[in-house]
N, CA, C and O atoms as a CHARMM CRD file, in Angstrom:
* protein
*
  228
    1    1 MET  N      2.43900  -2.87900 -11.09400 PROA 1      0.00000
    2    1 MET  CA     2.65700  -1.64300 -10.10300 PROA 1      0.00000
    3    1 MET  C      2.16200  -0.47200 -10.59400 PROA 1      0.00000
    4    1 MET  O      1.86200  -0.24600 -11.76600 PROA 1      0.00000
    5    2 PRO  N      2.06300   0.46700  -9.40600 PROA 2      0.00000
    6    2 PRO  CA     1.40000   1.50400  -9.87900 PROA 2      0.00000
    7    2 PRO  C      2.16200   2.61000 -10.62300 PROA 2      0.00000
    8    2 PRO  O      3.39000   2.64400 -10.53500 PROA 2      0.00000
    9    3 ILE  N      1.51500   3.48600 -11.32800 PROA 3      0.00000
   10    3 ILE  CA     2.31500   4.83800 -11.69200 PROA 3      0.00000
   11    3 ILE  C      2.73100   5.56900 -10.84000 PROA 3      0.00000
   12    3 ILE  O      2.06100   6.03800  -9.92000 PROA 3      0.00000
   13    4 VAL  N      4.10400   5.78400 -11.09100 PROA 4      0.00000
   14    4 VAL  CA     4.44900   7.12700  -9.85100 PROA 4      0.00000
   15    4 VAL  C      5.22600   7.62700 -10.94400 PROA 4      0.00000
   16    4 VAL  O      6.01300   7.17200 -11.77400 PROA 4      0.00000
   17    5 THR  N      4.48800   9.22700 -10.50700 PROA 5      0.00000
   18    5 THR  CA     5.12800  10.52600 -11.10800 PROA 5      0.00000
   19    5 THR  C      5.62200  11.28200 -10.73800 PROA 5      0.00000
   20    5 THR  O      5.02800  11.69500  -9.74200 PROA 5      0.00000
   21    6 GLU  N      6.81900  12.03400 -11.02100 PROA 6      0.00000
   22    6 GLU  CA     7.18600  13.50100 -10.00500 PROA 6      0.00000
   23    6 GLU  C      6.41700  14.52200 -10.61700 PROA 6      0.00000
   24    6 GLU  O      6.22300  14.52200 -11.83300 PROA 6      0.00000
   25    7 TYR  N      5.95200  15.41900  -9.83500 PROA 7      0.00000
   26    7 TYR  CA     5.35400  16.76200 -10.33400 PROA 7      0.00000
   27    7 TYR  C      5.87500  17.88900  -9.60000 PROA 7      0.00000
   28    7 TYR  O      5.27500  18.14400  -8.55500 PROA 7      0.00000
   29    8 ASP  N      6.77100  18.56100  -9.88000 PROA 8      0.00000
   30    8 ASP  CA     7.36200  19.92300  -9.26600 PROA 8      0.00000
   31    8 ASP  C      7.92800  19.12900  -7.58600 PROA 8      0.00000
   32    8 ASP  O      7.54400  19.49400  -6.47500 PROA 8      0.00000
   33    9 GLY  N      8.70700  18.23300  -7.82300 PROA 9      0.00000
   34    9 GLY  CA     9.39900  18.00800  -6.73900 PROA 9      0.00000
   35    9 GLY  C      8.43000  17.29300  -6.12800 PROA 9      0.00000
   36    9 GLY  O      9.19100  16.47900  -5.60600 PROA 9      0.00000
   37   10 LEU  N      7.54300  17.00700  -5.83800 PROA 10     0.00000
   38   10 LEU  CA     6.37200  16.08400  -5.53000 PROA 10     0.00000
   39   10 LEU  C      6.26300  14.69400  -5.99300 PROA 10     0.00000
   40   10 LEU  O      6.27400  14.39400  -7.18700 PROA 10     0.00000
   41   11 ILE  N      6.15300  13.79800  -4.97200 PROA 11     0.00000
   42   11 ILE  CA     5.77300  12.29100  -5.74700 PROA 11     0.00000
   43   11 ILE  C      4.11500  12.17600  -5.82300 PROA 11     0.00000
   44   11 ILE  O      3.50100  12.50800  -4.80900 PROA 11     0.00000
   45   12 LYS  N      3.45900  11.77700  -6.83500 PROA 12     0.00000
   46   12 LYS  CA     1.89400  11.58100  -6.69300 PROA 12     0.00000
   47   12 LYS  C      2.05500   9.79800  -6.95900 PROA 12     0.00000
   48   12 LYS  O      2.65800   9.15600  -7.81900 PROA 12     0.00000
   49   13 ILE  N      1.45100   9.50800  -6.11500 PROA 13     0.00000
   50   13 ILE  CA     1.24500   7.94200  -6.06900 PROA 13     0.00000
   51   13 ILE  C     -0.31700   7.16200  -6.25700 PROA 13     0.00000
   52   13 ILE  O     -1.26700   7.36900  -5.50200 PROA 13     0.00000
   53   14 SER  N     -0.32900   6.41400  -7.20300 PROA 14     0.00000
   54   14 SER  CA    -1.71000   5.47500  -7.29100 PROA 14     0.00000
   55   14 SER  C     -2.30300   5.22000  -5.85300 PROA 14     0.00000
   56   14 SER  O     -1.70500   5.27600  -4.77800 PROA 14     0.00000
   57   15 ARG  N     -3.65300   4.92000  -6.10200 PROA 15     0.00000
   58   15 ARG  CA    -4.08300   4.31000  -4.93000 PROA 15     0.00000
   59   15 ARG  C     -4.27900   2.72700  -5.10900 PROA 15     0.00000
   60   15 ARG  O     -4.91000   2.03600  -4.30900 PROA 15     0.00000
   61   16 ASN  N     -3.70600   2.28700  -6.17200 PROA 16     0.00000
   62   16 ASN  CA    -3.74200   0.91200  -6.48200 PROA 16     0.00000
   63   16 ASN  C     -2.53200   0.11800  -5.69500 PROA 16     0.00000
   64   16 ASN  O     -1.34600   0.44100  -5.62700 PROA 16     0.00000
   65   17 PRO  N     -3.22000  -1.05500  -5.10700 PROA 17     0.00000
   66   17 PRO  CA    -2.02700  -2.15400  -4.78100 PROA 17     0.00000
   67   17 PRO  C     -0.27200  -1.70300  -5.37700 PROA 17     0.00000
   68   17 PRO  O     -0.11100  -1.41600  -6.56300 PROA 17     0.00000
   69   18 TYR  N      0.51600  -1.70200  -4.72200 PROA 18     0.00000
   70   18 TYR  CA     2.14200  -1.68800  -5.26400 PROA 18     0.00000
   71   18 TYR  C      2.56200  -3.02400  -5.82100 PROA 18     0.00000
   72   18 TYR  O      3.07700  -3.23500  -6.91900 PROA 18     0.00000
   73   19 TYR  N      2.18700  -4.07600  -4.67300 PROA 19     0.00000
   74   19 TYR  CA     2.35300  -5.30800  -4.99400 PROA 19     0.00000
   75   19 TYR  C      1.37900  -6.10400  -4.31400 PROA 19     0.00000
   76   19 TYR  O      1.04600  -5.59500  -3.24300 PROA 19     0.00000
   77   20 GLU  N      0.75000  -7.30400  -4.61300 PROA 20     0.00000
   78   20 GLU  CA    -0.37400  -8.19800  -4.79800 PROA 20     0.00000
   79   20 GLU  C     -0.29600  -9.61000  -5.18400 PROA 20     0.00000
   80   20 GLU  O     -0.21000 -10.12800  -6.29800 PROA 20     0.00000
   81   21 THR  N     -0.32900  -9.95100  -4.38700 PROA 21     0.00000
   82   21 THR  CA    -0.44100 -11.94900  -3.97400 PROA 21     0.00000
   83   21 THR  C     -1.83300 -12.17500  -3.43500 PROA 21     0.00000
   84   21 THR  O     -2.62700 -11.37200  -2.94400 PROA 21     0.00000
   85   22 ARG  N     -1.92000 -13.39100  -3.63800 PROA 22     0.00000
   86   22 ARG  CA    -3.13000 -14.37300  -2.76100 PROA 22     0.00000
   87   22 ARG  C     -3.15600 -14.17800  -1.50500 PROA 22     0.00000
   88   22 ARG  O     -4.15000 -14.33300  -0.79500 PROA 22     0.00000
   89   23 LEU  N     -1.75200 -13.72500  -1.03900 PROA 23     0.00000
   90   23 LEU  CA    -1.68400 -13.44600   0.63000 PROA 23     0.00000
   91   23 LEU  C     -2.06100 -12.13500   1.19500 PROA 23     0.00000
   92   23 LEU  O     -2.33000 -12.06000   2.39400 PROA 23     0.00000
   93   24 GLY  N     -2.10700 -10.98200   0.34700 PROA 24     0.00000
   94   24 GLY  CA    -2.07300  -9.95000   0.59000 PROA 24     0.00000
   95   24 GLY  C     -1.66800  -8.63700  -0.43700 PROA 24     0.00000
   96   24 GLY  O     -1.14500  -8.89600  -1.52100 PROA 24     0.00000
   97   25 SER  N     -1.90300  -7.38000  -0.09100 PROA 25     0.00000
   98   25 SER  CA    -1.36100  -6.30800  -0.76300 PROA 25     0.00000
   99   25 SER  C     -0.30100  -5.57100  -0.12000 PROA 25     0.00000
  100   25 SER  O     -0.21100  -5.63100   1.10600 PROA 25     0.00000
  101   26 ALA  N      0.54300  -4.85600  -0.82100 PROA 26     0.00000
  102   26 ALA  CA     1.35200  -4.00100  -0.29300 PROA 26     0.00000
  103   26 ALA  C      1.18200  -2.53300  -1.03200 PROA 26     0.00000
  104   26 ALA  O      1.31800  -2.60400  -2.25400 PROA 26     0.00000
  105   27 TYR  N      0.89300  -1.14500  -0.48300 PROA 27     0.00000
  106   27 TYR  CA     0.54100  -0.19400  -0.46500 PROA 27     0.00000
  107   27 TYR  C      1.88400   0.95500  -0.50400 PROA 27     0.00000
  108   27 TYR  O      2.74900   1.03300   0.36800 PROA 27     0.00000
  109   28 LEU  N      1.81700   1.62900  -1.49300 PROA 28     0.00000
  110   28 LEU  CA     2.81300   2.72700  -1.09300 PROA 28     0.00000
  111   28 LEU  C      2.43900   3.97700  -0.94000 PROA 28     0.00000
  112   28 LEU  O      1.70100   4.46100  -1.79800 PROA 28     0.00000
  113   29 GLY  N      2.81700   4.68300   0.06200 PROA 29     0.00000
  114   29 GLY  CA     2.41800   5.99300   0.35800 PROA 29     0.00000
  115   29 GLY  C      2.65700   5.92400   1.96200 PROA 29     0.00000
  116   29 GLY  O      3.17600   4.94700   2.50300 PROA 29     0.00000
  117   30 ASN  N      2.16300   7.21200   2.73700 PROA 30     0.00000
  118   30 ASN  CA     2.33800   7.38100   3.92500 PROA 30     0.00000
  119   30 ASN  C      1.22400   7.02300   4.39000 PROA 30     0.00000
  120   30 ASN  O      0.18000   7.50400   3.94700 PROA 30     0.00000
  121   31 SER  N      1.24400   6.00200   5.48700 PROA 31     0.00000
  122   31 SER  CA     0.13200   5.06700   5.92100 PROA 31     0.00000
  123   31 SER  C     -1.09500   5.81800   6.79900 PROA 31     0.00000
  124   31 SER  O     -2.21400   5.40300   7.10200 PROA 31     0.00000
  125   32 LEU  N     -0.33400   7.25400   7.11600 PROA 32     0.00000
  126   32 LEU  CA    -1.52100   7.85700   7.80400 PROA 32     0.00000
  127   32 LEU  C     -2.60100   8.78900   6.50700 PROA 32     0.00000
  128   32 LEU  O     -3.69000   9.29500   6.77500 PROA 32     0.00000
  129   33 THR  N     -2.23100   8.80000   5.75400 PROA 33     0.00000
  130   33 THR  CA    -2.71700   9.30400   4.66700 PROA 33     0.00000
  131   33 THR  C     -3.57100   8.13800   3.94300 PROA 33     0.00000
  132   33 THR  O     -4.79500   8.24200   3.87300 PROA 33     0.00000
  133   34 LEU  N     -2.92300   7.08200   3.43300 PROA 34     0.00000
  134   34 LEU  CA    -3.84000   5.62800   3.07600 PROA 34     0.00000
  135   34 LEU  C     -4.64800   5.07700   4.02500 PROA 34     0.00000
  136   34 LEU  O     -5.55000   4.28900   3.74100 PROA 34     0.00000
  137   35 MET  N     -4.32800   5.52300   5.39900 PROA 35     0.00000
  138   35 MET  CA    -5.69200   4.48100   6.29000 PROA 35     0.00000
  139   35 MET  C     -6.34200   5.34200   6.36800 PROA 35     0.00000
  140   35 MET  O     -7.49400   4.93600   6.52200 PROA 35     0.00000
  141   36 GLY  N     -6.27200   6.90200   6.34500 PROA 36     0.00000
  142   36 GLY  CA    -7.50400   7.90400   6.32700 PROA 36     0.00000
  143   36 GLY  C     -8.69000   7.57600   5.31500 PROA 36     0.00000
  144   36 GLY  O     -9.82300   7.64700   5.78900 PROA 36     0.00000
  145   37 GLU  N     -8.56200   7.24300   4.04000 PROA 37     0.00000
  146   37 GLU  CA    -9.21800   6.61100   2.93500 PROA 37     0.00000
  147   37 GLU  C     -9.61200   4.79700   3.15300 PROA 37     0.00000
  148   37 GLU  O    -10.02500   4.05700   2.26000 PROA 37     0.00000
  149   38 LEU  N     -9.39200   4.49100   4.31200 PROA 38     0.00000
  150   38 LEU  CA   -10.00800   3.49300   4.16600 PROA 38     0.00000
  151   38 LEU  C    -11.43300   3.18600   4.77200 PROA 38     0.00000
  152   38 LEU  O    -11.43000   3.65100   5.91200 PROA 38     0.00000
  153   39 PRO  N    -12.81300   2.52000   4.45100 PROA 39     0.00000
  154   39 PRO  CA   -13.56200   2.50300   5.19200 PROA 39     0.00000
  155   39 PRO  C    -13.54700   1.93700   6.73400 PROA 39     0.00000
  156   39 PRO  O    -12.82600   0.98700   7.04200 PROA 39     0.00000
  157   40 ASP  N    -14.41900   2.61300   7.69600 PROA 40     0.00000
  158   40 ASP  CA   -14.47200   2.13500   9.21400 PROA 40     0.00000
  159   40 ASP  C    -14.55900   0.65300   9.09400 PROA 40     0.00000
  160   40 ASP  O    -15.31600   0.12300   8.28100 PROA 40     0.00000
  161   41 GLU  N    -13.82200   0.01300   9.86300 PROA 41     0.00000
  162   41 GLU  CA   -13.81500  -1.45500  10.17900 PROA 41     0.00000
  163   41 GLU  C    -13.66800  -2.07700   8.84100 PROA 41     0.00000
  164   41 GLU  O    -14.50400  -2.95100   8.61200 PROA 41     0.00000
  165   42 SER  N    -12.86000  -1.85200   7.96100 PROA 42     0.00000
  166   42 SER  CA   -12.91200  -2.84600   6.75700 PROA 42     0.00000
  167   42 SER  C    -11.20100  -3.68200   7.07600 PROA 42     0.00000
  168   42 SER  O    -10.86400  -4.63500   6.37300 PROA 42     0.00000
  169   43 VAL  N    -10.74700  -3.41700   7.63200 PROA 43     0.00000
  170   43 VAL  CA    -9.07300  -3.71200   8.41600 PROA 43     0.00000
  171   43 VAL  C     -9.23200  -4.71200   9.36600 PROA 43     0.00000
  172   43 VAL  O     -9.81400  -4.34900  10.38800 PROA 43     0.00000
  173   44 ASP  N     -8.82900  -6.02800   9.30600 PROA 44     0.00000
  174   44 ASP  CA    -8.59600  -7.17100   9.98900 PROA 44     0.00000
  175   44 ASP  C     -6.90300  -7.15500  10.45400 PROA 44     0.00000
  176   44 ASP  O     -6.55100  -7.56500  11.56000 PROA 44     0.00000
  177   45 LEU  N     -6.14300  -6.73100   9.65000 PROA 45     0.00000
  178   45 LEU  CA    -5.02500  -6.80700  10.56500 PROA 45     0.00000
  179   45 LEU  C     -3.92100  -6.03200   9.52800 PROA 45     0.00000
  180   45 LEU  O     -4.19000  -5.93900   8.33000 PROA 45     0.00000
  181   46 ILE  N     -2.96700  -5.61800   9.94700 PROA 46     0.00000
  182   46 ILE  CA    -2.27200  -3.92500   9.36100 PROA 46     0.00000
  183   46 ILE  C     -0.48400  -4.65200   9.78700 PROA 46     0.00000
  184   46 ILE  O     -0.06800  -4.63000  10.94500 PROA 46     0.00000
  185   47 CYS  N      0.34000  -5.23400   8.62300 PROA 47     0.00000
  186   47 CYS  CA     1.86300  -5.76800   8.79600 PROA 47     0.00000
  187   47 CYS  C      2.67300  -4.33800   8.55900 PROA 47     0.00000
  188   47 CYS  O      2.90500  -3.83100   7.46200 PROA 47     0.00000
  189   48 THR  N      2.95300  -3.94300   9.54000 PROA 48     0.00000
  190   48 THR  CA     4.33500  -2.61100   9.11200 PROA 48     0.00000
  191   48 THR  C      5.47500  -3.07200   8.44400 PROA 48     0.00000
  192   48 THR  O      6.23900  -2.32600   7.83100 PROA 48     0.00000
  193   49 SER  N      5.61600  -4.35300   8.55400 PROA 49     0.00000
  194   49 SER  CA     7.36600  -4.91300   8.43500 PROA 49     0.00000
  195   49 SER  C      7.10600  -6.28000   7.51800 PROA 49     0.00000
  196   49 SER  O      7.56000  -7.36800   7.87400 PROA 49     0.00000
  197   50 PRO  N      6.23500  -6.09100   6.15800 PROA 50     0.00000
  198   50 PRO  CA     5.82900  -7.59900   5.92300 PROA 50     0.00000
  199   50 PRO  C      7.05000  -8.10300   5.20700 PROA 50     0.00000
  200   50 PRO  O      7.95500  -7.33100   4.88800 PROA 50     0.00000
  201   51 PRO  N      7.08600  -9.44900   4.94100 PROA 51     0.00000
  202   51 PRO  CA     8.21700 -10.27400   4.68700 PROA 51     0.00000
  203   51 PRO  C      8.59100  -9.90000   3.18100 PROA 51     0.00000
  204   51 PRO  O      7.63900  -9.23500   2.77400 PROA 51     0.00000
  205   52 PHE  N      9.39900 -10.00600   2.32200 PROA 52     0.00000
  206   52 PHE  CA     9.76800  -9.47100   0.97900 PROA 52     0.00000
  207   52 PHE  C      8.92900 -10.62700   0.24400 PROA 52     0.00000
  208   52 PHE  O      8.87400 -11.85100   0.35800 PROA 52     0.00000
  209   53 ALA  N      8.27100  -9.62000  -0.60400 PROA 53     0.00000
  210   53 ALA  CA     7.55500 -10.27900  -1.73300 PROA 53     0.00000
  211   53 ALA  C      5.79900 -10.97600  -0.96000 PROA 53     0.00000
  212   53 ALA  O      4.92000 -11.48700  -1.65500 PROA 53     0.00000
  213   54 LEU  N      5.74700 -10.85600  -0.00200 PROA 54     0.00000
  214   54 LEU  CA     4.39400 -11.78800   0.97900 PROA 54     0.00000
  215   54 LEU  C      4.44800 -12.74300   0.37900 PROA 54     0.00000
  216   54 LEU  O      3.62000 -12.91100  -0.51800 PROA 54     0.00000
  217   55 VAL  N      5.67100 -13.95600   0.70600 PROA 55     0.00000
  218   55 VAL  CA     5.20700 -15.08200   0.37300 PROA 55     0.00000
  219   55 VAL  C      5.20500 -15.90200   1.90600 PROA 55     0.00000
  220   55 VAL  O      5.56500 -15.38300   2.96300 PROA 55     0.00000
  221   56 SER  N      4.69800 -17.33000   1.73700 PROA 56     0.00000
  222   56 SER  CA     4.51700 -18.35500   2.85200 PROA 56     0.00000
  223   56 SER  C      5.61300 -18.94600   3.00400 PROA 56     0.00000
  224   56 SER  O      6.37700 -18.96800   2.04000 PROA 56     0.00000
  225   57 THR  N      5.99200 -19.57600   4.22200 PROA 57     0.00000
  226   57 THR  CA     7.18000 -20.59800   4.14000 PROA 57     0.00000
  227   57 THR  C      6.37400 -22.05300   4.40300 PROA 57     0.00000
  228   57 THR  O      6.99900 -23.11300   4.41000 PROA 57     0.00000
């Protein structure tokens, strides 16, 4: 898990995945900020409400 620190009432979040499995990665943060940091044409799918723990059944 990333290191989350509080500084003057603001939360600074690492850009490392918050949670990761072989099925995918979950990131903690503002989606507009995080998506702005991605290279163009580097994402095939965005799941906005992932199942808990990114597990398959």
